TORKOL-4160 file (C-alpha; in steps of 0.2 Angstrom, whole numbers, padded with zeros to 4 digits, m for minus):
287
<pt num="1" X="0031" Y="0124" Z="0048"/>
<pt num="2" X="0031" Y="0107" Z="0038"/>
<pt num="3" X="0047" Y="0113" Z="0028"/>
<pt num="4" X="0057" Y="0114" Z="0044"/>
<pt num="5" X="0055" Y="0096" Z="0049"/>
<pt num="6" X="0054" Y="0088" Z="0032"/>
<pt num="7" X="0072" Y="0090" Z="0026"/>
<pt num="8" X="0083" Y="0075" Z="0031"/>
<pt num="9" X="0078" Y="0060" Z="0021"/>
<pt num="10" X="0080" Y="0043" Z="0029"/>
<pt num="11" X="0074" Y="0025" Z="0026"/>
<pt num="12" X="0076" Y="0007" Z="0032"/>
<pt num="13" X="0073" Y="m0008" Z="0021"/>
<pt num="14" X="0071" Y="m0026" Z="0028"/>
<pt num="15" X="0072" Y="m0041" Z="0017"/>
<pt num="16" X="0072" Y="m0060" Z="0019"/>
<pt num="17" X="0062" Y="m0076" Z="0016"/>
<pt num="18" X="0047" Y="m0078" Z="0027"/>
<pt num="19" X="0053" Y="m0088" Z="0043"/>
<pt num="20" X="0072" Y="m0086" Z="0040"/>
<pt num="21" X="0085" Y="m0073" Z="0044"/>
<pt num="22" X="0086" Y="m0058" Z="0032"/>
<pt num="23" X="0095" Y="m0041" Z="0032"/>
<pt num="24" X="0091" Y="m0023" Z="0036"/>
<pt num="25" X="0099" Y="m0008" Z="0028"/>
<pt num="26" X="0097" Y="0011" Z="0029"/>
<pt num="27" X="0096" Y="0022" Z="0044"/>
<pt num="28" X="0096" Y="0008" Z="0057"/>
<pt num="29" X="0106" Y="0017" Z="0070"/>
<pt num="30" X="0104" Y="0036" Z="0067"/>
<pt num="31" X="0096" Y="0049" Z="0055"/>
<pt num="32" X="0113" Y="0055" Z="0049"/>
<pt num="33" X="0123" Y="0039" Z="0046"/>
<pt num="34" X="0130" Y="0035" Z="0029"/>
<pt num="35" X="0118" Y="0023" Z="0020"/>
<pt num="36" X="0116" Y="0015" Z="0003"/>
<pt num="37" X="0108" Y="0024" Z="m0012"/>
<pt num="38" X="0090" Y="0019" Z="m0014"/>
<pt num="39" X="0076" Y="0025" Z="m0025"/>
<pt num="40" X="0058" Y="0019" Z="m0027"/>
<pt num="41" X="0041" Y="0021" Z="m0035"/>
<pt num="42" X="0027" Y="0013" Z="m0027"/>
<pt num="43" X="0009" Y="0013" Z="m0034"/>
<pt num="44" X="m0006" Y="0009" Z="m0023"/>
<pt num="45" X="m0025" Y="0009" Z="m0028"/>
<pt num="46" X="m0041" Y="0003" Z="m0021"/>
<pt num="47" X="m0042" Y="m0010" Z="m0035"/>
<pt num="48" X="m0043" Y="m0029" Z="m0031"/>
<pt num="49" X="m0027" Y="m0031" Z="m0042"/>
<pt num="50" X="m0011" Y="m0031" Z="m0032"/>
<pt num="51" X="m0001" Y="m0015" Z="m0029"/>
<pt num="52" X="0016" Y="m0015" Z="m0037"/>
<pt num="53" X="0032" Y="m0006" Z="m0034"/>
<pt num="54" X="0050" Y="m0004" Z="m0041"/>
<pt num="55" X="0065" Y="m0002" Z="m0029"/>
<pt num="56" X="0082" Y="0002" Z="m0034"/>
<pt num="57" X="0097" Y="m0001" Z="m0023"/>
<pt num="58" X="0115" Y="0003" Z="m0026"/>
<pt num="59" X="0130" Y="m0007" Z="m0021"/>
<pt num="60" X="0122" Y="m0021" Z="m0010"/>
<pt num="61" X="0134" Y="m0035" Z="m0004"/>
<pt num="62" X="0134" Y="m0051" Z="m0012"/>
<pt num="63" X="0127" Y="m0059" Z="0003"/>
<pt num="64" X="0112" Y="m0048" Z="0003"/>
<pt num="65" X="0109" Y="m0050" Z="m0016"/>
<pt num="66" X="0108" Y="m0069" Z="m0013"/>
<pt num="67" X="0094" Y="m0066" Z="0000"/>
<pt num="68" X="0084" Y="m0055" Z="m0012"/>
<pt num="69" X="0086" Y="m0068" Z="m0026"/>
<pt num="70" X="0077" Y="m0081" Z="m0016"/>
<pt num="71" X="0060" Y="m0086" Z="m0021"/>
<pt num="72" X="0046" Y="m0075" Z="m0013"/>
<pt num="73" X="0058" Y="m0064" Z="m0003"/>
<pt num="74" X="0048" Y="m0052" Z="0008"/>
<pt num="75" X="0053" Y="m0034" Z="0007"/>
<pt num="76" X="0047" Y="m0020" Z="0019"/>
<pt num="77" X="0052" Y="m0002" Z="0016"/>
<pt num="78" X="0050" Y="0012" Z="0028"/>
<pt num="79" X="0054" Y="0030" Z="0023"/>
<pt num="80" X="0052" Y="0048" Z="0029"/>
<pt num="81" X="0062" Y="0062" Z="0037"/>
<pt num="82" X="0074" Y="0061" Z="0051"/>
<pt num="83" X="0068" Y="0048" Z="0064"/>
<pt num="84" X="0050" Y="0049" Z="0058"/>
<pt num="85" X="0048" Y="0035" Z="0045"/>
<pt num="86" X="0031" Y="0027" Z="0039"/>
<pt num="87" X="0028" Y="0010" Z="0031"/>
<pt num="88" X="0027" Y="0013" Z="0012"/>
<pt num="89" X="0029" Y="m0005" Z="0005"/>
<pt num="90" X="0027" Y="m0023" Z="0011"/>
<pt num="91" X="0027" Y="m0037" Z="m0002"/>
<pt num="92" X="0036" Y="m0051" Z="m0011"/>
<pt num="93" X="0050" Y="m0049" Z="m0023"/>
<pt num="94" X="0045" Y="m0055" Z="m0041"/>
<pt num="95" X="0061" Y="m0050" Z="m0049"/>
<pt num="96" X="0079" Y="m0045" Z="m0044"/>
<pt num="97" X="0090" Y="m0039" Z="m0058"/>
<pt num="98" X="0108" Y="m0032" Z="m0055"/>
<pt num="99" X="0117" Y="m0022" Z="m0068"/>
<pt num="100" X="0132" Y="m0010" Z="m0069"/>
<pt num="101" X="0129" Y="0008" Z="m0066"/>
<pt num="102" X="0146" Y="0016" Z="m0071"/>
<pt num="103" X="0157" Y="0012" Z="m0057"/>
<pt num="104" X="0143" Y="0006" Z="m0046"/>
<pt num="105" X="0131" Y="m0009" Z="m0046"/>
<pt num="106" X="0113" Y="m0006" Z="m0046"/>
<pt num="107" X="0099" Y="m0019" Z="m0041"/>
<pt num="108" X="0081" Y="m0016" Z="m0047"/>
<pt num="109" X="0068" Y="m0025" Z="m0038"/>
<pt num="110" X="0050" Y="m0028" Z="m0043"/>
<pt num="111" X="0038" Y="m0030" Z="m0028"/>
<pt num="112" X="0020" Y="m0036" Z="m0027"/>
<pt num="113" X="0009" Y="m0033" Z="m0012"/>
<pt num="114" X="0001" Y="m0049" Z="m0006"/>
<pt num="115" X="0009" Y="m0059" Z="m0020"/>
<pt num="116" X="0011" Y="m0076" Z="m0011"/>
<pt num="117" X="m0006" Y="m0075" Z="m0003"/>
<pt num="118" X="m0015" Y="m0071" Z="m0019"/>
<pt num="119" X="m0006" Y="m0083" Z="m0030"/>
<pt num="120" X="m0004" Y="m0099" Z="m0018"/>
<pt num="121" X="m0018" Y="m0099" Z="m0006"/>
<pt num="122" X="m0031" Y="m0113" Z="m0009"/>
<pt num="123" X="m0044" Y="m0113" Z="0005"/>
<pt num="124" X="m0058" Y="m0125" Z="0010"/>
<pt num="125" X="m0072" Y="m0118" Z="0022"/>
<pt num="126" X="m0088" Y="m0127" Z="0027"/>
<pt num="127" X="m0100" Y="m0119" Z="0039"/>
<pt num="128" X="m0118" Y="m0124" Z="0044"/>
<pt num="129" X="m0132" Y="m0114" Z="0050"/>
<pt num="130" X="m0134" Y="m0095" Z="0050"/>
<pt num="131" X="m0116" Y="m0088" Z="0046"/>
<pt num="132" X="m0111" Y="m0070" Z="0046"/>
<pt num="133" X="m0101" Y="m0063" Z="0032"/>
<pt num="134" X="m0089" Y="m0055" Z="0044"/>
<pt num="135" X="m0085" Y="m0072" Z="0051"/>
<pt num="136" X="m0081" Y="m0079" Z="0034"/>
<pt num="137" X="m0070" Y="m0064" Z="0029"/>
<pt num="138" X="m0060" Y="m0067" Z="0045"/>
<pt num="139" X="m0058" Y="m0086" Z="0041"/>
<pt num="140" X="m0053" Y="m0082" Z="0023"/>
<pt num="141" X="m0040" Y="m0069" Z="0029"/>
<pt num="142" X="m0033" Y="m0081" Z="0042"/>
<pt num="143" X="m0031" Y="m0095" Z="0029"/>
<pt num="144" X="m0022" Y="m0083" Z="0017"/>
<pt num="145" X="m0010" Y="m0078" Z="0031"/>
<pt num="146" X="m0015" Y="m0060" Z="0031"/>
<pt num="147" X="m0023" Y="m0047" Z="0043"/>
<pt num="148" X="m0040" Y="m0039" Z="0039"/>
<pt num="149" X="m0047" Y="m0022" Z="0042"/>
<pt num="150" X="m0065" Y="m0017" Z="0040"/>
<pt num="151" X="m0071" Y="0000" Z="0037"/>
<pt num="152" X="m0080" Y="0010" Z="0050"/>
<pt num="153" X="m0099" Y="0006" Z="0050"/>
<pt num="154" X="m0098" Y="m0008" Z="0037"/>
<pt num="155" X="m0114" Y="m0018" Z="0035"/>
<pt num="156" X="m0112" Y="m0037" Z="0034"/>
<pt num="157" X="m0125" Y="m0049" Z="0027"/>
<pt num="158" X="m0130" Y="m0066" Z="0036"/>
<pt num="159" X="m0131" Y="m0082" Z="0026"/>
<pt num="160" X="m0146" Y="m0092" Z="0033"/>
<pt num="161" X="m0141" Y="m0108" Z="0024"/>
<pt num="162" X="m0123" Y="m0109" Z="0029"/>
<pt num="163" X="m0107" Y="m0106" Z="0019"/>
<pt num="164" X="m0096" Y="m0117" Z="0008"/>
<pt num="165" X="m0081" Y="m0114" Z="m0003"/>
<pt num="166" X="m0066" Y="m0123" Z="m0010"/>
<pt num="167" X="m0054" Y="m0114" Z="m0021"/>
<pt num="168" X="m0042" Y="m0099" Z="m0022"/>
<pt num="169" X="m0042" Y="m0087" Z="m0007"/>
<pt num="170" X="m0044" Y="m0072" Z="m0019"/>
<pt num="171" X="m0059" Y="m0079" Z="m0027"/>
<pt num="172" X="m0067" Y="m0082" Z="m0010"/>
<pt num="173" X="m0064" Y="m0063" Z="m0006"/>
<pt num="174" X="m0071" Y="m0058" Z="m0022"/>
<pt num="175" X="m0087" Y="m0068" Z="m0021"/>
<pt num="176" X="m0090" Y="m0062" Z="m0003"/>
<pt num="177" X="m0087" Y="m0044" Z="m0008"/>
<pt num="178" X="m0100" Y="m0046" Z="m0022"/>
<pt num="179" X="m0112" Y="m0054" Z="m0010"/>
<pt num="180" X="m0111" Y="m0040" Z="0002"/>
<pt num="181" X="m0109" Y="m0025" Z="m0010"/>
<pt num="182" X="m0091" Y="m0022" Z="m0003"/>
<pt num="183" X="m0074" Y="m0018" Z="m0011"/>
<pt num="184" X="m0058" Y="m0026" Z="m0005"/>
<pt num="185" X="m0040" Y="m0023" Z="m0009"/>
<pt num="186" X="m0023" Y="m0028" Z="0000"/>
<pt num="187" X="m0013" Y="m0013" Z="0007"/>
<pt num="188" X="0004" Y="m0018" Z="0014"/>
<pt num="189" X="m0001" Y="m0036" Z="0017"/>
<pt num="190" X="m0018" Y="m0031" Z="0026"/>
<pt num="191" X="m0034" Y="m0035" Z="0018"/>
<pt num="192" X="m0045" Y="m0019" Z="0018"/>
<pt num="193" X="m0064" Y="m0021" Z="0016"/>
<pt num="194" X="m0074" Y="m0006" Z="0013"/>
<pt num="195" X="m0091" Y="0000" Z="0006"/>
<pt num="196" X="m0090" Y="0004" Z="m0012"/>
<pt num="197" X="m0084" Y="0022" Z="m0014"/>
<pt num="198" X="m0082" Y="0025" Z="0004"/>
<pt num="199" X="m0067" Y="0027" Z="0015"/>
<pt num="200" X="m0060" Y="0015" Z="0028"/>
<pt num="201" X="m0061" Y="0027" Z="0042"/>
<pt num="202" X="m0071" Y="0043" Z="0045"/>
<pt num="203" X="m0056" Y="0051" Z="0054"/>
<pt num="204" X="m0045" Y="0060" Z="0042"/>
<pt num="205" X="m0028" Y="0068" Z="0039"/>
<pt num="206" X="m0026" Y="0087" Z="0036"/>
<pt num="207" X="m0017" Y="0091" Z="0020"/>
<pt num="208" X="m0013" Y="0110" Z="0019"/>
<pt num="209" X="0003" Y="0120" Z="0015"/>
<pt num="210" X="0006" Y="0120" Z="0034"/>
<pt num="211" X="0006" Y="0101" Z="0036"/>
<pt num="212" X="0016" Y="0096" Z="0020"/>
<pt num="213" X="0005" Y="0100" Z="0005"/>
<pt num="214" X="0017" Y="0105" Z="m0009"/>
<pt num="215" X="0007" Y="0110" Z="m0024"/>
<pt num="216" X="m0010" Y="0118" Z="m0028"/>
<pt num="217" X="m0023" Y="0104" Z="m0030"/>
<pt num="218" X="m0025" Y="0100" Z="m0048"/>
<pt num="219" X="m0043" Y="0096" Z="m0054"/>
<pt num="220" X="m0044" Y="0079" Z="m0063"/>
<pt num="221" X="m0057" Y="0068" Z="m0071"/>
<pt num="222" X="m0057" Y="0050" Z="m0065"/>
<pt num="223" X="m0062" Y="0038" Z="m0079"/>
<pt num="224" X="m0076" Y="0025" Z="m0076"/>
<pt num="225" X="m0070" Y="0007" Z="m0073"/>
<pt num="226" X="m0086" Y="0000" Z="m0080"/>
<pt num="227" X="m0101" Y="0004" Z="m0091"/>
<pt num="228" X="m0112" Y="0006" Z="m0075"/>
<pt num="229" X="m0100" Y="0018" Z="m0067"/>
<pt num="230" X="m0100" Y="0037" Z="m0071"/>
<pt num="231" X="m0085" Y="0048" Z="m0073"/>
<pt num="232" X="m0080" Y="0057" Z="m0057"/>
<pt num="233" X="m0071" Y="0073" Z="m0054"/>
<pt num="234" X="m0058" Y="0074" Z="m0041"/>
<pt num="235" X="m0041" Y="0081" Z="m0037"/>
<pt num="236" X="m0023" Y="0077" Z="m0038"/>
<pt num="237" X="m0012" Y="0083" Z="m0023"/>
<pt num="238" X="0006" Y="0081" Z="m0020"/>
<pt num="239" X="0014" Y="0082" Z="m0002"/>
<pt num="240" X="0029" Y="0077" Z="0007"/>
<pt num="241" X="0032" Y="0059" Z="0007"/>
<pt num="242" X="0020" Y="0051" Z="0020"/>
<pt num="243" X="0016" Y="0032" Z="0020"/>
<pt num="244" X="0004" Y="0035" Z="0034"/>
<pt num="245" X="m0009" Y="0043" Z="0022"/>
<pt num="246" X="m0015" Y="0028" Z="0012"/>
<pt num="247" X="m0028" Y="0021" Z="0000"/>
<pt num="248" X="m0046" Y="0023" Z="0006"/>
<pt num="249" X="m0040" Y="0035" Z="0020"/>
<pt num="250" X="m0050" Y="0051" Z="0022"/>
<pt num="251" X="m0041" Y="0067" Z="0020"/>
<pt num="252" X="m0046" Y="0085" Z="0023"/>
<pt num="253" X="m0039" Y="0097" Z="0010"/>
<pt num="254" X="m0037" Y="0115" Z="0016"/>
<pt num="255" X="m0032" Y="0128" Z="0003"/>
<pt num="256" X="m0039" Y="0144" Z="m0003"/>
<pt num="257" X="m0047" Y="0136" Z="m0018"/>
<pt num="258" X="m0051" Y="0118" Z="m0011"/>
<pt num="259" X="m0058" Y="0115" Z="0006"/>
<pt num="260" X="m0067" Y="0098" Z="0010"/>
<pt num="261" X="m0066" Y="0080" Z="0014"/>
<pt num="262" X="m0060" Y="0067" Z="0001"/>
<pt num="263" X="m0056" Y="0049" Z="0000"/>
<pt num="264" X="m0039" Y="0043" Z="m0007"/>
<pt num="265" X="m0042" Y="0030" Z="m0021"/>
<pt num="266" X="m0024" Y="0030" Z="m0028"/>
<pt num="267" X="m0007" Y="0036" Z="m0022"/>
<pt num="268" X="0011" Y="0035" Z="m0028"/>
<pt num="269" X="0026" Y="0036" Z="m0017"/>
<pt num="270" X="0042" Y="0042" Z="m0027"/>
<pt num="271" X="0058" Y="0044" Z="m0018"/>
<pt num="272" X="0077" Y="0045" Z="m0020"/>
<pt num="273" X="0087" Y="0047" Z="m0004"/>
<pt num="274" X="0102" Y="0056" Z="m0014"/>
<pt num="275" X="0093" Y="0067" Z="m0026"/>
<pt num="276" X="0076" Y="0071" Z="m0035"/>
<pt num="277" X="0059" Y="0067" Z="m0028"/>
<pt num="278" X="0054" Y="0062" Z="m0010"/>
<pt num="279" X="0035" Y="0065" Z="m0012"/>
<pt num="280" X="0018" Y="0057" Z="m0012"/>
<pt num="281" X="0005" Y="0060" Z="m0025"/>
<pt num="282" X="m0013" Y="0056" Z="m0022"/>
<pt num="283" X="m0029" Y="0056" Z="m0032"/>
<pt num="284" X="m0044" Y="0059" Z="m0022"/>
<pt num="285" X="m0063" Y="0059" Z="m0023"/>
<pt num="286" X="m0075" Y="0070" Z="m0013"/>
<pt num="287" X="m0083" Y="0060" Z="0001"/>
């Protein structure tokens, strides 16, 4: 049963400036070691705008605080149960504020996924002859310093008269996606490119009460993002914290009232290793 293995909360958090020595806290040695208090709320969606997160850590050392306060410090958070932890967050710290919390000291971080790549990357690409859009996507990602993942069965256009672009990397991505009829977003430092409204993979995760589903799926109406798009009906589901189930993934929901395949278009991971929530809440649309 899911309840038997999902009971001991564990995490690891790595932080540091890219290319320099940082630090790691949490369950670095064993699942039952004494660790610092941490809480987090991480929001992810399939939008082109960057994913954001808030992370609170109590009683960090002065040395580690200084590392977090460095410009564009990179943070990676994994969390789960016992020794089974999945990646929840990878991004750049945009704010690190430390305040008193009774006898303790609490540091609140604001983190943005792909912050530096989206903000700072200026690119120049010039290709002659017939050029495939998949090749261009790869060059854009490389210049932004990010990996790229394409959806299964994605169709790419060819540009018969070459390709030329000078400007921000995010602008190049946006224009290429419009040209091909794709969607793109950044998930944990990886560019995802998908067909509009379709999952990144046809293989899915099973969500049932036996595999970690907590509540009964709640029917929701998803507002249209533009005048051209219609409102959609979907479900909101809550399950044991699991970063392996991400945006644009396919999930099969299996309950008495809901049974079918869905695409995750938004997910929120909420956790506190001492008390309260340690769950993921996803909004899904039928595939």
